[in-house]
N, C-alpha and C positions, 0 to 999 in steps of 0.2 A: 407371641408370634406376629400379631398385627403390627406391634411396634417395630419388630425387626424388618418387616416388609416395608413399612413406611420409611424407615431409616435407609434401606437399600434404594428405594425409589428417589429419596431426597439426594443421595449421593450420586445416583445415575443422572438425575436431572442437572445437578451442579456440574458434573463432569462434561456432559454434552453441551451445556450452556457455555462452559468455559472454552470448549473446543470452538464453538461458533464465534464467540467474542474474540478469540485469538486470531481466527481467520480474518475477521473484520479489521483487527489491528494491522494485519499484514496488508490488506487492501489499502488502508489509510497510509501505511508506510510506503507502499508503491506509488501512491499519488504524491507523497512528499518528495520522493525521488524525482518524479517528473517535474514538480514545481521547482526543485533545486536546479535541474538542468536548464529550465527557462530563465531562472534568475541569473545563473552563470552566463547564459547567452546575452542577457540584457547588460550585464556588467562588462562584457567584452566589446560592446558596440560604442561608437562615439556619436551616434545619431540619437537624439532624444526621442524621436518618433518610434524608432526601432526598440529602444530601451523600454518605452512605455508599452509597446506591443507585447514584448516578452513578459513584462511585469503583469499585464492583463491575463496572459495565458496561465501564468503561475497562480494568480489570484483565482481564476476560474477553477483550477485544479483543487485549491484549498476549499473553496466553497462547496465543491462536490464531495468533499471528505467529511463534512459535518455529520451526516447521518451515520457514516461508518464509525466515527469516533464516539458517537452516542452509544452505539452497540458495543464497541470495544470497551468503553467504560473507563478509559484512562483520562482522568480529569486533568492531570498535569500536561499531557499532550494537547488536550482540547484548549486549555488556557493559553498555551504557547501558540497554538494555531490561530485562535481568535485574535490575539495580539498581532500576529503576523498578517492577518487579513486587513487589519486597520492600517498597518505600515505599507503593505502593498497597494492598498487603495490610494494612499497618499502619493505613492510612487507613480501611479498612473495619471495623477492629476497635477504633478509638479510641472512648472513652466520652464524650468532650467535643467540642463543635463546634470549639473553638479548636485542639484537638489534630488533628482531622481536617483543618482548614484548613491547618495547618502542613505536614502530610504532602502535601496536595494542591499547595501552593505548590512544594514540592520536586519533586513529580512532574511538574508542568507544565514545569519547567526541564529535567528529564531527557527529557521527551517532545520538547521543542523541539530538544534536543541530538541525539536519535536521528534526527529528521527531517532536521536539517542534515547529519548524517553520511551518511545514506542518499542525500541529494541530491548529495553530493560523492563518492559511492562510487567512481566511475570514476577519481578522481584519486589513490586510495591502493590499497594492495595488497589483492587479493581472494584469500582462502584457497581459494575454489573454483577460480579461475583457476590458482593455484599447483598444485593437485592435478591439473588438466588438463595442465599443462605437464610434470609428472613422467612422464606416459605410462606408468604402471606397470600398466595394465589389459591384459587379453588382447585379441587382434585381434577376437575374437567380440564382446566387450563393447563395444569401440570402434564396431563396425559397428552394433550395436543402439542405442547412445546417439546416434550420428550420425543414424540413420534416424528416431528419435523426435524429436530436436531439429529436424530438417528438416521433419518433418510438422507440428510445432507452429508453426514459423515460417511455413509456407505457410498454416496455419489462421489465424494472427494477421493475416497480410496480407489474407486474404479478409474477415475481420471489419472491418479498417480501411477497406476499400473500401466495405463495406455501410453503415458508420456515417457515411460522408460524406453520405448522403441525410438521415440524422437530424440532422447538423450544420446542413445547409441549412434543413431544416424548423424547427429550433429557432431559428435566426437570424431566420426570418420571424415566429415567435411573439414574439421580443424586440422586433422592429421594429413590429409591428402591434397587439399586445395591450397593454392598460394595465399599468402597472408592477406593481401588487399581484398581479393575476391571473397575469402572466407569471412573477413570482417564486414564487408558490405552485405553479404548474405545474412549473417547473424544480426547485424544492426537493423536491417529491414524488418525482421521478425520481432525483434525487441521493441522497436518503435510502434509497430502495428499493435502489439499487445498493450502498450501504454495507452494508445488511442482508444482501444476497445474498453479498457478499464475505466476510462473517463466518461463513457457513454451512460446516459441516464436509463433507468429501467432495465439494465442488463440482468439476465438470469443468474442465479447463484452458481449454477454449473459453468456457465460461460465466464463468469468472473474468476472462479477458481482455476479454470483451464488456462485463461490468459495470464493470471498471476504466476502459476507454476511454470508455464512456458517461458514467461519473461525471466524468471529466476534461473531456469536451466540455460537459457540463451545468454544471460549475463555471465554465468559460470564459464561458458564457452568463450565469450569475449575476453574474460580475464585470462584464460589459458592462451589465447592468441597474443594478447599483449600489444605492444607498440610495434607496428610493422617497420617503422623507420629504424628501430633499434636492432631489428633482426637482419638488416642488410649486411 
């Protein structure tokens, strides 16, 4: 009987830990998306100072994702991101526009690779999951970790329910407001969520709220599409 209880607790802990790590992977992926937008902005400018400015913003986003990738446990994404940090650092220090652009082109490939790896994270080994499977922690630490993960999961489910109202309201905006105004409205919310996600010491609830709001808003932007094409 005791063995069955221990086995159940081990499975529960692994499940909740996996849930937490997957959320951190999503946070990291969100930051990758922001970094990608800054790198693309840098590639579109012909001014070296502007290019380096955007490169620095992308670099800052990647630096803030280190802890998230540690929890996420995706070693492939982490390796790709660490290489990207080195490349972007060189882009911010380059003394010629051509040199900066070369580094940025290498960076955008690494960023796309990191995003791709994070999106397929569930299909390859997770270092975090392997640690959980080893079950080398004490029973006290297991109980604490399980309790915290359970609380977070309940909080996230509550946020998901509350955001359904936002999703419905945003759909109405997309359907009833003219294309440019709807795009501007959704884009402001999307950008604000990205800015919030990059803040240090943000609470788990706030991180999850902004991540899900950003995803819902991105879906709306995808529905709106290109305003010029709708004329």
